[in-house]
A tleap script that builds the chain and sets N, CA, C and O, in Angstrom:
source leaprc.protein.ff14SB
mol = sequence {
  NMET SER THR TYR ALA ARG ALA VAL ASP ARG
  PHE PRO THR GLU ARG VAL GLU GLN GLY ALA
  ARG ARG ILE GLU ARG ILE LEU LEU ALA LEU
  VAL VAL GLY CYS TYR PHE ALA GLY ASP ILE
  VAL THR THR ILE ILE GLY GLN GLU LEU GLY
  ALA VAL GLU SER THR GLU SER VAL ARG TRP
  ALA MET GLU THR PHE GLY TYR ALA GLY LEU
  VAL GLY HIE LYS LEU VAL ILE LEU ALA CYS
  VAL TYR VAL GLY TRP LYS ALA LEU THR VAL
  ALA ALA ARG SER LEU GLY ILE ASP GLY SER
  PRO PHE ARG SER ALA TYR LEU PHE PHE PHE
  ALA PHE ARG GLY VAL SER VAL VAL VAL TRP
  ASN SER TYR VAL ILE PHE LEU LEU LEU THR
  ASP SER GLY ALA VAL ALA LEU ALA PRO HIE
  TRP CLEU
}
set mol.1.N position { 84.809 139.253 90.436 }
set mol.1.CA position { 84.644 138.068 91.241 }
set mol.1.C position { 85.977 137.767 91.938 }
set mol.1.O position { 87.039 137.826 91.318 }
set mol.2.N position { 85.907 137.451 93.206 }
set mol.2.CA position { 87.127 137.191 93.975 }
set mol.2.C position { 87.728 135.836 93.605 }
set mol.2.O position { 87.084 134.998 92.975 }
set mol.3.N position { 88.973 135.653 94.015 }
set mol.3.CA position { 89.664 134.388 93.744 }
set mol.3.C position { 88.959 133.238 94.459 }
set mol.3.O position { 88.838 132.140 93.915 }
set mol.4.N position { 88.501 133.495 95.669 }
set mol.4.CA position { 87.803 132.471 96.445 }
set mol.4.C position { 86.512 132.046 95.746 }
set mol.4.O position { 86.216 130.855 95.651 }
set mol.5.N position { 85.755 133.012 95.263 }
set mol.5.CA position { 84.493 132.706 94.581 }
set mol.5.C position { 84.751 131.900 93.312 }
set mol.5.O position { 83.995 130.980 93.001 }
set mol.6.N position { 85.817 132.237 92.571 }
set mol.6.CA position { 86.144 131.468 91.366 }
set mol.6.C position { 86.546 130.038 91.726 }
set mol.6.O position { 86.177 129.097 91.025 }
set mol.7.N position { 87.295 129.871 92.806 }
set mol.7.CA position { 87.716 128.530 93.230 }
set mol.7.C position { 86.514 127.693 93.657 }
set mol.7.O position { 86.433 126.506 93.340 }
set mol.8.N position { 85.588 128.311 94.371 }
set mol.8.CA position { 84.393 127.596 94.813 }
set mol.8.C position { 83.545 127.199 93.614 }
set mol.8.O position { 82.989 126.101 93.583 }
set mol.9.N position { 83.442 128.075 92.638 }
set mol.9.CA position { 82.672 127.764 91.433 }
set mol.9.C position { 83.271 126.593 90.657 }
set mol.9.O position { 82.540 125.829 90.027 }
set mol.10.N position { 84.591 126.447 90.699 }
set mol.10.CA position { 85.235 125.366 89.964 }
set mol.10.C position { 85.359 124.082 90.776 }
set mol.10.O position { 85.774 123.054 90.241 }
set mol.11.N position { 85.011 124.123 92.036 }
set mol.11.CA position { 85.139 122.929 92.887 }
set mol.11.C position { 84.135 121.866 92.446 }
set mol.11.O position { 82.952 122.166 92.286 }
set mol.12.N position { 84.587 120.644 92.250 }
set mol.12.CA position { 83.701 119.583 91.717 }
set mol.12.C position { 82.778 119.011 92.794 }
set mol.12.O position { 82.939 117.864 93.211 }
set mol.13.N position { 81.829 119.800 93.233 }
set mol.13.CA position { 80.968 119.353 94.330 }
set mol.13.C position { 80.158 118.115 93.976 }
set mol.13.O position { 79.880 117.291 94.847 }
set mol.14.N position { 79.776 117.973 92.719 }
set mol.14.CA position { 78.993 116.795 92.332 }
set mol.14.C position { 79.811 115.517 92.523 }
set mol.14.O position { 79.284 114.517 93.011 }
set mol.15.N position { 81.083 115.539 92.148 }
set mol.15.CA position { 81.944 114.362 92.329 }
set mol.15.C position { 82.155 114.064 93.803 }
set mol.15.O position { 82.178 112.902 94.209 }
set mol.16.N position { 82.311 115.112 94.605 }
set mol.16.CA position { 82.496 114.925 96.041 }
set mol.16.C position { 81.247 114.307 96.653 }
set mol.16.O position { 81.342 113.401 97.481 }
set mol.17.N position { 80.076 114.793 96.250 }
set mol.17.CA position { 78.831 114.238 96.778 }
set mol.17.C position { 78.650 112.787 96.351 }
set mol.17.O position { 78.187 111.968 97.145 }
set mol.18.N position { 79.007 112.453 95.114 }
set mol.18.CA position { 78.926 111.060 94.665 }
set mol.18.C position { 79.876 110.179 95.469 }
set mol.18.O position { 79.521 109.061 95.843 }
set mol.19.N position { 81.077 110.676 95.735 }
set mol.19.CA position { 82.047 109.931 96.539 }
set mol.19.C position { 81.568 109.726 97.957 }
set mol.19.O position { 81.762 108.658 98.537 }
set mol.20.N position { 80.939 110.751 98.521 }
set mol.20.CA position { 80.415 110.634 99.880 }
set mol.20.C position { 79.304 109.596 99.945 }
set mol.20.O position { 79.234 108.820 100.898 }
set mol.21.N position { 78.433 109.578 98.938 }
set mol.21.CA position { 77.368 108.566 98.908 }
set mol.21.C position { 77.953 107.166 98.774 }
set mol.21.O position { 77.458 106.224 99.393 }
set mol.22.N position { 78.997 107.026 97.975 }
set mol.22.CA position { 79.643 105.726 97.800 }
set mol.22.C position { 80.268 105.266 99.127 }
set mol.22.O position { 80.143 104.100 99.500 }
set mol.23.N position { 80.923 106.161 99.819 }
set mol.23.CA position { 81.519 105.833 101.117 }
set mol.23.C position { 80.444 105.426 102.117 }
set mol.23.O position { 80.618 104.471 102.875 }
set mol.24.N position { 79.333 106.156 102.111 }
set mol.24.CA position { 78.229 105.798 103.017 }
set mol.24.C position { 77.701 104.397 102.720 }
set mol.24.O position { 77.407 103.634 103.641 }
set mol.25.N position { 77.581 104.059 101.445 }
set mol.25.CA position { 77.099 102.707 101.079 }
set mol.25.C position { 78.072 101.632 101.542 }
set mol.25.O position { 77.651 100.583 102.029 }
set mol.26.N position { 79.362 101.883 101.396 }
set mol.26.CA position { 80.374 100.929 101.845 }
set mol.26.C position { 80.312 100.766 103.359 }
set mol.26.O position { 80.351 99.648 103.874 }
set mol.27.N position { 80.216 101.878 104.060 }
set mol.27.CA position { 80.140 101.818 105.525 }
set mol.27.C position { 78.862 101.126 105.980 }
set mol.27.O position { 78.878 100.360 106.943 }
set mol.28.N position { 77.763 101.392 105.294 }
set mol.28.CA position { 76.502 100.738 105.642 }
set mol.28.C position { 76.602 99.231 105.422 }
set mol.28.O position { 76.089 98.449 106.222 }
set mol.29.N position { 77.261 98.825 104.340 }
set mol.29.CA position { 77.465 97.394 104.088 }
set mol.29.C position { 78.334 96.773 105.185 }
set mol.29.O position { 78.084 95.643 105.605 }
set mol.30.N position { 79.343 97.495 105.646 }
set mol.30.CA position { 80.181 96.993 106.739 }
set mol.30.C position { 79.389 96.885 108.034 }
set mol.30.O position { 79.555 95.925 108.786 }
set mol.31.N position { 78.531 97.865 108.297 }
set mol.31.CA position { 77.709 97.809 109.512 }
set mol.31.C position { 76.814 96.583 109.487 }
set mol.31.O position { 76.768 95.819 110.451 }
set mol.32.N position { 76.103 96.397 108.381 }
set mol.32.CA position { 75.190 95.254 108.287 }
set mol.32.C position { 75.976 93.946 108.235 }
set mol.32.O position { 75.611 92.970 108.890 }
set mol.33.N position { 77.047 93.932 107.458 }
set mol.33.CA position { 77.818 92.709 107.299 }
set mol.33.C position { 78.564 92.278 108.541 }
set mol.33.O position { 78.569 91.094 108.881 }
set mol.34.N position { 79.195 93.218 109.226 }
set mol.34.CA position { 80.011 92.861 110.391 }
set mol.34.C position { 79.239 92.994 111.699 }
set mol.34.O position { 79.161 92.046 112.480 }
set mol.35.N position { 78.670 94.175 111.935 }
set mol.35.CA position { 78.025 94.417 113.228 }
set mol.35.C position { 76.782 93.557 113.407 }
set mol.35.O position { 76.431 93.191 114.529 }
set mol.36.N position { 76.129 93.240 112.323 }
set mol.36.CA position { 74.902 92.439 112.404 }
set mol.36.C position { 75.205 90.978 112.069 }
set mol.36.O position { 75.214 90.133 112.964 }
set mol.37.N position { 75.447 90.673 110.815 }
set mol.37.CA position { 75.587 89.277 110.375 }
set mol.37.C position { 76.859 88.630 110.929 }
set mol.37.O position { 76.804 87.528 111.474 }
set mol.38.N position { 77.986 89.296 110.796 }
set mol.38.CA position { 79.245 88.718 111.258 }
set mol.38.C position { 79.264 88.441 112.742 }
set mol.38.O position { 79.749 87.395 113.173 }
set mol.39.N position { 78.743 89.365 113.531 }
set mol.39.CA position { 78.703 89.168 114.976 }
set mol.39.C position { 77.769 88.018 115.349 }
set mol.39.O position { 78.078 87.228 116.242 }
set mol.40.N position { 76.635 87.925 114.669 }
set mol.40.CA position { 75.699 86.834 114.965 }
set mol.40.C position { 76.355 85.483 114.662 }
set mol.40.O position { 76.305 84.569 115.486 }
set mol.41.N position { 76.961 85.360 113.498 }
set mol.41.CA position { 77.567 84.085 113.100 }
set mol.41.C position { 78.707 83.709 114.038 }
set mol.41.O position { 78.763 82.574 114.512 }
set mol.42.N position { 79.615 84.641 114.313 }
set mol.42.CA position { 80.754 84.307 115.172 }
set mol.42.C position { 80.315 84.067 116.614 }
set mol.42.O position { 80.922 83.253 117.309 }
set mol.43.N position { 79.281 84.755 117.075 }
set mol.43.CA position { 78.781 84.514 118.427 }
set mol.43.C position { 78.179 83.121 118.531 }
set mol.43.O position { 78.428 82.407 119.502 }
set mol.44.N position { 77.393 82.734 117.543 }
set mol.44.CA position { 76.788 81.389 117.569 }
set mol.44.C position { 77.873 80.316 117.523 }
set mol.44.O position { 77.806 79.341 118.272 }
set mol.45.N position { 78.864 80.479 116.662 }
set mol.45.CA position { 79.956 79.502 116.594 }
set mol.45.C position { 80.691 79.443 117.934 }
set mol.45.O position { 80.971 78.361 118.449 }
set mol.46.N position { 80.998 80.607 118.489 }
set mol.46.CA position { 81.681 80.651 119.782 }
set mol.46.C position { 80.872 79.999 120.889 }
set mol.46.O position { 81.425 79.276 121.718 }
set mol.47.N position { 79.575 80.245 120.911 }
set mol.47.CA position { 78.709 79.634 121.919 }
set mol.47.C position { 78.705 78.111 121.795 }
set mol.47.O position { 78.754 77.392 122.793 }
set mol.48.N position { 78.647 77.643 120.567 }
set mol.48.CA position { 78.646 76.195 120.346 }
set mol.48.C position { 79.963 75.554 120.771 }
set mol.48.O position { 79.999 74.374 121.122 }
set mol.49.N position { 81.046 76.332 120.741 }
set mol.49.CA position { 82.348 75.817 121.147 }
set mol.49.C position { 82.607 75.990 122.641 }
set mol.49.O position { 83.623 75.521 123.154 }
set mol.50.N position { 81.687 76.667 123.344 }
set mol.50.CA position { 81.825 76.807 124.793 }
set mol.50.C position { 82.202 78.182 125.290 }
set mol.50.O position { 82.496 78.337 126.475 }
set mol.51.N position { 82.205 79.182 124.435 }
set mol.51.CA position { 82.515 80.547 124.871 }
set mol.51.C position { 81.328 81.128 125.629 }
set mol.51.O position { 80.209 80.623 125.548 }
set mol.52.N position { 81.596 82.188 126.358 }
set mol.52.CA position { 80.566 82.859 127.163 }
set mol.52.C position { 80.361 84.257 126.601 }
set mol.52.O position { 81.329 84.974 126.348 }
set mol.53.N position { 79.118 84.642 126.406 }
set mol.53.CA position { 78.802 85.995 125.928 }
set mol.53.C position { 79.127 86.987 127.031 }
set mol.53.O position { 78.741 86.788 128.183 }
set mol.54.N position { 79.839 88.059 126.683 }
set mol.54.CA position { 80.267 89.032 127.690 }
set mol.54.C position { 79.247 90.136 127.945 }
set mol.54.O position { 79.277 90.751 129.011 }
set mol.55.N position { 78.360 90.403 127.015 }
set mol.55.CA position { 77.373 91.465 127.188 }
set mol.55.C position { 76.172 90.913 127.945 }
set mol.55.O position { 75.533 89.952 127.515 }
set mol.56.N position { 75.879 91.541 129.079 }
set mol.56.CA position { 74.819 91.033 129.955 }
set mol.56.C position { 73.462 90.942 129.257 }
set mol.56.O position { 72.770 89.931 129.373 }
set mol.57.N position { 73.084 91.989 128.539 }
set mol.57.CA position { 71.763 91.990 127.905 }
set mol.57.C position { 71.659 90.922 126.827 }
set mol.57.O position { 70.613 90.290 126.678 }
set mol.58.N position { 72.738 90.713 126.071 }
set mol.58.CA position { 72.736 89.678 125.036 }
set mol.58.C position { 72.722 88.296 125.688 }
set mol.58.O position { 72.028 87.391 125.225 }
set mol.59.N position { 73.498 88.139 126.770 }
set mol.59.CA position { 73.511 86.857 127.463 }
set mol.59.C position { 72.118 86.524 127.981 }
set mol.59.O position { 71.662 85.388 127.853 }
set mol.60.N position { 71.434 87.517 128.572 }
set mol.60.CA position { 70.072 87.295 129.074 }
set mol.60.C position { 69.128 86.928 127.926 }
set mol.60.O position { 68.329 86.000 128.048 }
set mol.61.N position { 69.223 87.658 126.816 }
set mol.61.CA position { 68.345 87.387 125.671 }
set mol.61.C position { 68.584 85.983 125.128 }
set mol.61.O position { 67.639 85.291 124.750 }
set mol.62.N position { 69.842 85.566 125.090 }
set mol.62.CA position { 70.139 84.232 124.577 }
set mol.62.C position { 69.722 83.141 125.565 }
set mol.62.O position { 69.285 82.068 125.148 }
set mol.63.N position { 69.850 83.401 126.858 }
set mol.63.CA position { 69.390 82.417 127.844 }
set mol.63.C position { 67.876 82.295 127.831 }
set mol.63.O position { 67.335 81.213 128.054 }
set mol.64.N position { 67.194 83.398 127.570 }
set mol.64.CA position { 65.734 83.408 127.598 }
set mol.64.C position { 65.131 82.919 126.296 }
set mol.64.O position { 64.210 82.103 126.311 }
set mol.65.N position { 65.640 83.408 125.157 }
set mol.65.CA position { 65.024 83.137 123.858 }
set mol.65.C position { 65.900 82.330 122.902 }
set mol.65.O position { 65.505 82.085 121.762 }
set mol.66.N position { 67.061 81.923 123.345 }
set mol.66.CA position { 67.976 81.194 122.464 }
set mol.66.C position { 68.624 82.141 121.455 }
set mol.66.O position { 68.785 83.334 121.714 }
set mol.67.N position { 68.983 81.595 120.328 }
set mol.67.CA position { 69.640 82.422 119.309 }
set mol.67.C position { 68.695 83.456 118.703 }
set mol.67.O position { 69.141 84.453 118.135 }
set mol.68.N position { 67.398 83.219 118.825 }
set mol.68.CA position { 66.429 84.233 118.374 }
set mol.68.C position { 66.577 85.504 119.213 }
set mol.68.O position { 66.359 86.605 118.707 }
set mol.69.N position { 66.940 85.364 120.474 }
set mol.69.CA position { 67.186 86.527 121.326 }
set mol.69.C position { 68.382 87.330 120.846 }
set mol.69.O position { 68.374 88.560 120.890 }
set mol.70.N position { 69.418 86.619 120.384 }
set mol.70.CA position { 70.588 87.301 119.830 }
set mol.70.C position { 70.216 88.079 118.574 }
set mol.70.O position { 70.591 89.241 118.420 }
set mol.71.N position { 69.479 87.433 117.683 }
set mol.71.CA position { 69.060 88.091 116.437 }
set mol.71.C position { 68.151 89.281 116.748 }
set mol.71.O position { 68.295 90.349 116.153 }
set mol.72.N position { 67.208 89.092 117.688 }
set mol.72.CA position { 66.321 90.191 118.078 }
set mol.72.C position { 67.089 91.363 118.656 }
set mol.72.O position { 66.796 92.516 118.342 }
set mol.73.N position { 68.067 91.078 119.493 }
set mol.73.CA position { 68.891 92.140 120.077 }
set mol.73.C position { 69.620 92.903 118.976 }
set mol.73.O position { 69.672 94.133 118.997 }
set mol.74.N position { 70.181 92.173 118.017 }
set mol.74.CA position { 70.899 92.831 116.926 }
set mol.74.C position { 69.950 93.632 116.035 }
set mol.74.O position { 70.326 94.693 115.537 }
set mol.75.N position { 68.728 93.142 115.827 }
set mol.75.CA position { 67.754 93.898 115.038 }
set mol.75.C position { 67.397 95.217 115.716 }
set mol.75.O position { 67.250 96.242 115.050 }
set mol.76.N position { 67.260 95.190 117.038 }
set mol.76.CA position { 66.975 96.427 117.785 }
set mol.76.C position { 68.132 97.409 117.632 }
set mol.76.O position { 67.916 98.597 117.394 }
set mol.77.N position { 69.358 96.913 117.770 }
set mol.77.CA position { 70.541 97.772 117.611 }
set mol.77.C position { 70.592 98.340 116.191 }
set mol.77.O position { 70.857 99.528 116.003 }
set mol.78.N position { 70.340 97.491 115.195 }
set mol.78.CA position { 70.354 97.942 113.807 }
set mol.78.C position { 69.283 99.003 113.560 }
set mol.78.O position { 69.522 99.964 112.829 }
set mol.79.N position { 68.109 98.839 114.160 }
set mol.79.CA position { 67.048 99.844 114.034 }
set mol.79.C position { 67.479 101.165 114.672 }
set mol.79.O position { 67.212 102.236 114.127 }
set mol.80.N position { 68.145 101.088 115.824 }
set mol.80.CA position { 68.632 102.311 116.479 }
set mol.80.C position { 69.690 103.010 115.626 }
set mol.80.O position { 69.708 104.238 115.540 }
set mol.81.N position { 70.567 102.234 114.999 }
set mol.81.CA position { 71.576 102.819 114.105 }
set mol.81.C position { 70.885 103.539 112.950 }
set mol.81.O position { 71.268 104.652 112.589 }
set mol.82.N position { 69.874 102.906 112.376 }
set mol.82.CA position { 69.141 103.512 111.258 }
set mol.82.C position { 68.444 104.809 111.691 }
set mol.82.O position { 68.496 105.808 110.974 }
set mol.83.N position { 67.803 104.795 112.847 }
set mol.83.CA position { 67.114 105.992 113.337 }
set mol.83.C position { 68.115 107.130 113.564 }
set mol.83.O position { 67.846 108.276 113.204 }
set mol.84.N position { 69.260 106.814 114.157 }
set mol.84.CA position { 70.291 107.837 114.360 }
set mol.84.C position { 70.822 108.390 113.055 }
set mol.84.O position { 71.069 109.589 112.929 }
set mol.85.N position { 70.997 107.498 112.075 }
set mol.85.CA position { 71.482 107.902 110.762 }
set mol.85.C position { 70.483 108.846 110.087 }
set mol.85.O position { 70.874 109.857 109.503 }
set mol.86.N position { 69.202 108.510 110.170 }
set mol.86.CA position { 68.170 109.372 109.589 }
set mol.86.C position { 68.037 110.683 110.367 }
set mol.86.O position { 67.785 111.732 109.773 }
set mol.87.N position { 68.203 110.630 111.681 }
set mol.87.CA position { 68.125 111.853 112.483 }
set mol.87.C position { 69.231 112.826 112.093 }
set mol.87.O position { 69.006 114.036 112.053 }
set mol.88.N position { 70.417 112.313 111.806 }
set mol.88.CA position { 71.503 113.186 111.342 }
set mol.88.C position { 71.157 113.830 110.006 }
set mol.88.O position { 71.487 114.992 109.766 }
set mol.89.N position { 70.493 113.076 109.141 }
set mol.89.CA position { 70.075 113.610 107.843 }
set mol.89.C position { 69.082 114.748 108.029 }
set mol.89.O position { 69.221 115.805 107.413 }
set mol.90.N position { 68.087 114.536 108.874 }
set mol.90.CA position { 67.059 115.550 109.123 }
set mol.90.C position { 67.672 116.779 109.782 }
set mol.90.O position { 67.361 117.909 109.406 }
set mol.91.N position { 68.551 116.557 110.774 }
set mol.91.CA position { 69.172 117.691 111.471 }
set mol.91.C position { 70.029 118.518 110.517 }
set mol.91.O position { 69.981 119.748 110.543 }
set mol.92.N position { 70.806 117.849 109.683 }
set mol.92.CA position { 71.650 118.585 108.730 }
set mol.92.C position { 70.804 119.350 107.730 }
set mol.92.O position { 71.112 120.494 107.395 }
set mol.93.N position { 69.743 118.724 107.255 }
set mol.93.CA position { 68.858 119.388 106.292 }
set mol.93.C position { 68.210 120.624 106.921 }
set mol.93.O position { 68.079 121.659 106.269 }
set mol.94.N position { 67.808 120.513 108.185 }
set mol.94.CA position { 67.165 121.667 108.830 }
set mol.94.C position { 68.156 122.797 109.071 }
set mol.94.O position { 67.769 123.964 109.133 }
set mol.95.N position { 69.435 122.451 109.206 }
set mol.95.CA position { 70.464 123.483 109.369 }
set mol.95.C position { 70.982 123.999 108.031 }
set mol.95.O position { 71.746 124.963 107.984 }
set mol.96.N position { 70.561 123.353 106.946 }
set mol.96.CA position { 70.976 123.787 105.624 }
set mol.96.C position { 72.394 123.382 105.267 }
set mol.96.O position { 73.038 124.042 104.452 }
set mol.97.N position { 72.893 122.302 105.868 }
set mol.97.CA position { 74.248 121.847 105.560 }
set mol.97.C position { 74.198 120.414 105.026 }
set mol.97.O position { 73.189 119.720 105.156 }
set mol.98.N position { 75.285 119.997 104.439 }
set mol.98.CA position { 75.392 118.635 103.918 }
set mol.98.C position { 75.615 117.686 105.092 }
set mol.98.O position { 76.541 117.876 105.880 }
set mol.99.N position { 74.781 116.681 105.207 }
set mol.99.CA position { 74.872 115.755 106.329 }
set mol.99.C position { 75.765 114.563 106.098 }
set mol.99.O position { 76.004 113.786 107.022 }
set mol.100.N position { 76.278 114.392 104.861 }
set mol.100.CA position { 77.043 113.177 104.578 }
set mol.100.C position { 78.308 113.018 105.428 }
set mol.100.O position { 78.620 111.884 105.793 }
set mol.101.N position { 79.053 114.067 105.765 }
set mol.101.CA position { 80.218 113.833 106.640 }
set mol.101.C position { 79.803 113.323 108.025 }
set mol.101.O position { 80.483 112.481 108.612 }
set mol.102.N position { 78.703 113.830 108.532 }
set mol.102.CA position { 78.238 113.406 109.851 }
set mol.102.C position { 77.699 111.979 109.798 }
set mol.102.O position { 77.967 111.167 110.683 }
set mol.103.N position { 76.940 111.690 108.754 }
set mol.103.CA position { 76.404 110.332 108.598 }
set mol.103.C position { 77.530 109.329 108.400 }
set mol.103.O position { 77.486 108.225 108.944 }
set mol.104.N position { 78.539 109.711 107.622 }
set mol.104.CA position { 79.670 108.816 107.390 }
set mol.104.C position { 80.440 108.551 108.681 }
set mol.104.O position { 80.831 107.416 108.953 }
set mol.105.N position { 80.653 109.590 109.468 }
set mol.105.CA position { 81.359 109.414 110.743 }
set mol.105.C position { 80.557 108.510 111.677 }
set mol.105.O position { 81.123 107.656 112.359 }
set mol.106.N position { 79.261 108.700 111.704 }
set mol.106.CA position { 78.370 107.886 112.528 }
set mol.106.C position { 78.434 106.422 112.098 }
set mol.106.O position { 78.562 105.526 112.933 }
set mol.107.N position { 78.344 106.189 110.787 }
set mol.107.CA position { 78.415 104.815 110.277 }
set mol.107.C position { 79.804 104.226 110.469 }
set mol.107.O position { 79.941 103.027 110.709 }
set mol.108.N position { 80.843 105.062 110.365 }
set mol.108.CA position { 82.197 104.574 110.569 }
set mol.108.C position { 82.363 104.006 111.972 }
set mol.108.O position { 83.004 102.971 112.152 }
set mol.109.N position { 81.794 104.675 112.960 }
set mol.109.CA position { 81.879 104.190 114.336 }
set mol.109.C position { 81.313 102.776 114.438 }
set mol.109.O position { 81.959 101.892 115.000 }
set mol.110.N position { 80.121 102.556 113.905 }
set mol.110.CA position { 79.493 101.245 114.003 }
set mol.110.C position { 80.186 100.214 113.116 }
set mol.110.O position { 80.259 99.039 113.478 }
set mol.111.N position { 80.692 100.636 111.969 }
set mol.111.CA position { 81.436 99.712 111.102 }
set mol.111.C position { 82.724 99.279 111.802 }
set mol.111.O position { 83.070 98.098 111.791 }
set mol.112.N position { 83.427 100.223 112.404 }
set mol.112.CA position { 84.660 99.906 113.125 }
set mol.112.C position { 84.369 98.977 114.295 }
set mol.112.O position { 85.106 98.022 114.539 }
set mol.113.N position { 83.308 99.259 115.003 }
set mol.113.CA position { 82.924 98.399 116.132 }
set mol.113.C position { 82.568 97.006 115.635 }
set mol.113.O position { 82.947 96.013 116.256 }
set mol.114.N position { 81.845 96.922 114.527 }
set mol.114.CA position { 81.470 95.623 113.975 }
set mol.114.C position { 82.675 94.813 113.549 }
set mol.114.O position { 82.756 93.619 113.837 }
set mol.115.N position { 83.616 95.452 112.863 }
set mol.115.CA position { 84.832 94.758 112.447 }
set mol.115.C position { 85.620 94.307 113.676 }
set mol.115.O position { 86.131 93.187 113.713 }
set mol.116.N position { 85.718 95.184 114.686 }
set mol.116.CA position { 86.441 94.838 115.915 }
set mol.116.C position { 85.811 93.640 116.620 }
set mol.116.O position { 86.520 92.747 117.086 }
set mol.117.N position { 84.491 93.619 116.700 }
set mol.117.CA position { 83.793 92.515 117.359 }
set mol.117.C position { 84.015 91.211 116.602 }
set mol.117.O position { 84.267 90.175 117.218 }
set mol.118.N position { 83.925 91.248 115.285 }
set mol.118.CA position { 84.129 90.032 114.488 }
set mol.118.C position { 85.574 89.536 114.637 }
set mol.118.O position { 85.803 88.332 114.753 }
set mol.119.N position { 86.540 90.446 114.633 }
set mol.119.CA position { 87.940 90.047 114.813 }
set mol.119.C position { 88.128 89.427 116.197 }
set mol.119.O position { 88.777 88.389 116.324 }
set mol.120.N position { 87.569 90.049 117.233 }
set mol.120.CA position { 87.692 89.510 118.594 }
set mol.120.C position { 87.023 88.142 118.705 }
set mol.120.O position { 87.610 87.204 119.245 }
set mol.121.N position { 85.807 88.028 118.199 }
set mol.121.CA position { 85.111 86.735 118.254 }
set mol.121.C position { 85.889 85.670 117.493 }
set mol.121.O position { 85.959 84.523 117.936 }
set mol.122.N position { 86.467 86.028 116.366 }
set mol.122.CA position { 87.264 85.079 115.594 }
set mol.122.C position { 88.499 84.642 116.378 }
set mol.122.O position { 88.896 83.478 116.323 }
set mol.123.N position { 89.095 85.565 117.098 }
set mol.123.CA position { 90.244 85.233 117.952 }
set mol.123.C position { 89.840 84.243 119.040 }
set mol.123.O position { 90.546 83.267 119.294 }
set mol.124.N position { 88.704 84.498 119.678 }
set mol.124.CA position { 88.221 83.587 120.720 }
set mol.124.C position { 87.929 82.211 120.125 }
set mol.124.O position { 88.257 81.191 120.730 }
set mol.125.N position { 87.320 82.181 118.953 }
set mol.125.CA position { 87.050 80.902 118.281 }
set mol.125.C position { 88.366 80.188 117.975 }
set mol.125.O position { 88.475 78.977 118.164 }
set mol.126.N position { 89.362 80.935 117.504 }
set mol.126.CA position { 90.670 80.347 117.247 }
set mol.126.C position { 91.240 79.726 118.519 }
set mol.126.O position { 91.749 78.606 118.485 }
set mol.127.N position { 91.158 80.441 119.637 }
set mol.127.CA position { 91.664 79.906 120.902 }
set mol.127.C position { 90.934 78.633 121.298 }
set mol.127.O position { 91.545 77.680 121.780 }
set mol.128.N position { 89.629 78.625 121.092 }
set mol.128.CA position { 88.853 77.444 121.460 }
set mol.128.C position { 89.172 76.258 120.551 }
set mol.128.O position { 89.232 75.121 121.018 }
set mol.129.N position { 89.374 76.510 119.281 }
set mol.129.CA position { 89.655 75.421 118.344 }
set mol.129.C position { 91.054 74.862 118.496 }
set mol.129.O position { 91.268 73.665 118.303 }
set mol.130.N position { 92.012 75.712 118.841 }
set mol.130.CA position { 93.395 75.260 118.959 }
set mol.130.C position { 93.760 74.902 120.384 }
set mol.130.O position { 94.866 74.426 120.641 }
set mol.131.N position { 92.842 75.126 121.316 }
set mol.131.CA position { 93.081 74.858 122.734 }
set mol.131.C position { 94.355 75.549 123.208 }
set mol.131.O position { 95.181 74.952 123.898 }
set mol.132.N position { 94.500 76.824 122.825 }
set mol.132.CA position { 95.678 77.610 123.177 }
set mol.132.C position { 95.509 78.190 124.578 }
set mol.132.O position { 95.143 79.354 124.737 }
set mol.133.N position { 95.773 77.390 125.566 }
set mol.133.CA position { 95.581 77.805 126.953 }
set mol.133.C position { 96.545 78.868 127.404 }
set mol.133.O position { 96.242 79.619 128.331 }
set mol.134.N position { 97.733 78.956 126.760 }
set mol.134.CA position { 98.742 79.904 127.199 }
set mol.134.C position { 98.275 81.346 127.053 }
set mol.134.O position { 98.583 82.194 127.890 }
set mol.135.N position { 97.536 81.617 125.995 }
set mol.135.CA position { 97.063 82.988 125.766 }
set mol.135.C position { 95.588 83.109 126.071 }
set mol.135.O position { 95.001 84.177 125.896 }
set mol.136.N position { 94.992 82.047 126.516 }
set mol.136.CA position { 93.540 82.003 126.631 }
set mol.136.C position { 93.031 82.876 127.765 }
set mol.136.O position { 93.736 83.171 128.730 }
set mol.137.N position { 91.813 83.263 127.610 }
set mol.137.CA position { 91.086 83.972 128.636 }
set mol.137.C position { 90.281 82.940 129.397 }
set mol.137.O position { 89.870 81.931 128.824 }
set mol.138.N position { 90.055 83.168 130.639 }
set mol.138.CA position { 89.255 82.189 131.393 }
set mol.138.C position { 88.095 82.917 132.024 }
set mol.138.O position { 88.329 83.755 132.895 }
set mol.139.N position { 86.890 82.664 131.654 }
set mol.139.CA position { 86.447 81.871 130.515 }
set mol.139.C position { 86.588 82.670 129.221 }
set mol.139.O position { 86.874 83.867 129.250 }
set mol.140.N position { 86.390 82.014 128.110 }
set mol.140.CA position { 86.500 82.674 126.806 }
set mol.140.C position { 85.290 83.582 126.620 }
set mol.140.O position { 84.154 83.111 126.569 }
set mol.141.N position { 85.535 84.872 126.521 }
set mol.141.CA position { 84.444 85.851 126.396 }
set mol.141.C position { 84.259 86.241 124.952 }
set mol.141.O position { 85.224 86.535 124.248 }
set mol.142.N position { 83.023 86.244 124.515 }
set mol.142.CA position { 82.691 86.748 123.178 }
set mol.142.C position { 82.228 88.170 123.284 }
set mol.142.O position { 81.898 88.788 122.272 }
savepdb mol mol.pdb
quit
């Protein structure tokens, strides 16, 4: 048996797979917590304080359906994220490879975006609450 084959046999693949699943769960919690719930809460607070939604489709949904339009828009986005996540699983399985690195990278993108949006919305809320005109955007965009 070659040195490479012995090293592969001793590699703790079960621990790596458990770690990958744990990372995916954390990223999924960040996606739901920040990209969905956090963005909805900070957007509603910002709107109540006088901020303007910067995304045209979300602004239209909120003008047409109120905050239910915002929630509906986020539910559609969340469904698309889920479908993409499952599609990566199916594609990896059909290729005979482990899909967790691809799924994790996919979820990382949305988790990072969710955290970024919540941080930005919180900054805008801070500007509105402190009336910090020196650094303010005109109008305050969420």
